[in-house]
N, C-alpha and C positions, 0 to 999 in steps of 0.2 A: 883105152879103150872108155865107150861112155857107162860102162854098167861098174865103176869102179864099186870096191868094196872099205868098208871104211868098219872094221870089229864085228865082222856081219848083219850092217845092215848097208843099204840099197843107197847111194847117195840120190838116186833117180824116186826114191819112194818119202826122201826124209821130207821132203818142200810138200806133199801135197799132205803128211800126215802131219803137220804145224798150222798148216788152213785148219785139217780137219777139228786138231784139239787147242784151235785157240779161242779163248770168248767171246762172243758174240760183242759186240756194243750195245752197253747200256744206254736206253734212252728216258728211262724213266724218274722221273724226279717230283716229289713232296714239297706241294708248297705250305698246305695248310695241314691243321689236322683239323677235327669234326668241332672238339673244342674252341681251339683260334675260330676256324669260321664263324662258329654261333657267336662267339663274344663280340666277333667284329661285326654281324649283323644286328643283334641287341646286345647292343652295350651296357654294362649294368643289369640286364637281366641275370635272373635265377633258373636255371633250366631242368626239367622234370622229365627224364625218357620214358615214354609211354611206347610198348608195342603194342598195333594195332592186328587184330586178324579180319579179315576182308569177310562178309559173309557171302555164300554164290551169289545172294541178290544183289547186291554192291559189286561184285566182280562182274556180270554180266551187264551187271548197267555201264560200269563204266568200260569196258568192251568195248560195247554198242555205239558210247561216245567219242573213243577214242579211234576205233575203227579196226582195234587191234589186240589180241589179249592180255592181259599186264604177264609179264613175267614173274610173277613175285604174289605170293597171297596175304602176305603180312610185312607189317612196315615198321619201322623203328622212327619216330617221331621226338624229337626235344623240341619241347614246349618252354616257350619263354613266356617267361613269367615280372611282374612288378606290381607296382601298389595298383595300379587301376585292373589286378587281372592280368588276364592271356591277351601278352604283346604280340604273338606268332606263333610259326612256329620254322625249324629247319627239318628239310627231312636231304638226309644223303644216299645217295643210290650210284651206280655206277651202266654206263655203254658202253659199246665196242665204240672206239672209232674206225680206224681203217681197220688194223690187224688188233689193237691192246687194246684195254681197258679204259678207262678216262672217272675216274670218281671227281663227283662236283655234288654241292651243299646247294638248294634253293632256299631262302628266307622267305615265308611268305606272313602275311601280316593278321590279325583276327580277321579283315574285311576282305581275306581271299583271296587277295591284293600281292601280288610278287614283287618286294622289296629289294633283295641280292640273288648275284648269283655266285656262287666262288669255286672254281676249279680246285681242287685238293689236291690230284695227284694224275699227271699225265704223262702215259707212257710211250705215245708214238712217235715215232722220230723226226715226223713233219708235222705240220699243223697248228703248231704253240700259238697264232696268233690269234684263237680262242681264246687266251689269257690276257687280251687287251680285253682293259675297264671297258673301252669303249662297245668294243662288240657285247660282252655282257650286259652293260648298261641296255642295252634294246629290251632284255624280259624286264627291267625296273616298270611297272605301275600298272604290265597287264594283270588280266586275271583268266581262267579258264575258258572266259563268252571272247576274248580273242585268240584269231589263230594262230600263233604261236609256231608259224609256219615257213620254214626257209622261201626267200622268194613271197614271201604275202609283207608280215612286218617285221621278220629279220631276215639282216640280210648276207651272205653267204661270204666265207673267206677263198678267193683261190689258192688251191691249194692245199685248202682246209675242209674240203667242200661235205666231205664224210663227217667228219670232226663236229663239221659247225650242225651236220643235218641229225645226228643222233644225237647231239643235250640238248637241241631243240626238242627233239620228241622226246627227251627225258624229263625236259620244262616242263610240257605241254602235258606231260602224263600226270608231275605232280604238284601241277596248278587242277587240274581234274579233280586227282586225289586227293586233293585239302577243301578243295570247297564237297566232294561230297561228305568227307567227313563231317566238314563243318553243316550241310544241312542236315547229314543225321544225326546230329547233338551231341557228336563225339570228341568233340573239343571244345572244352570249356577250362 
């Protein structure tokens, strides 16, 4: 008979139960901590962490510039300092790739020009190509005045389209944020 029983458990129910209780595959990988990323971006610098709450006026101005509201009103800035004063700022942020969060850091010089982009944690099952240095180098030298847009000045990667798009939007947001804070005299 197809419905064999073993100690009260129907064999036909064991396989689905095993699938339901099996752990989901884990794709999350942490590549760098924020501290490691900042040390890589501004070697030898001393860092000061500063919390900045955006005024309603600055929030509105950034939303108009970006064409979308900001997803947060306060930001944690890591100010890199050296002998010559402010060397730059590192901002850590998260975006959603296709389904999962991607944590990244953007290093911006005192002139509001992007120096580096590092992926700190990647949790998606596909699209890890955004970790490649060649893709991340596309941002270096750009400022908020550049389009910083997939298909214009940032290339997309087949199979990683959403990760590329969302990280690019995040980098663009941070470039605009740092430039606005610089113009407001918040970065000294």
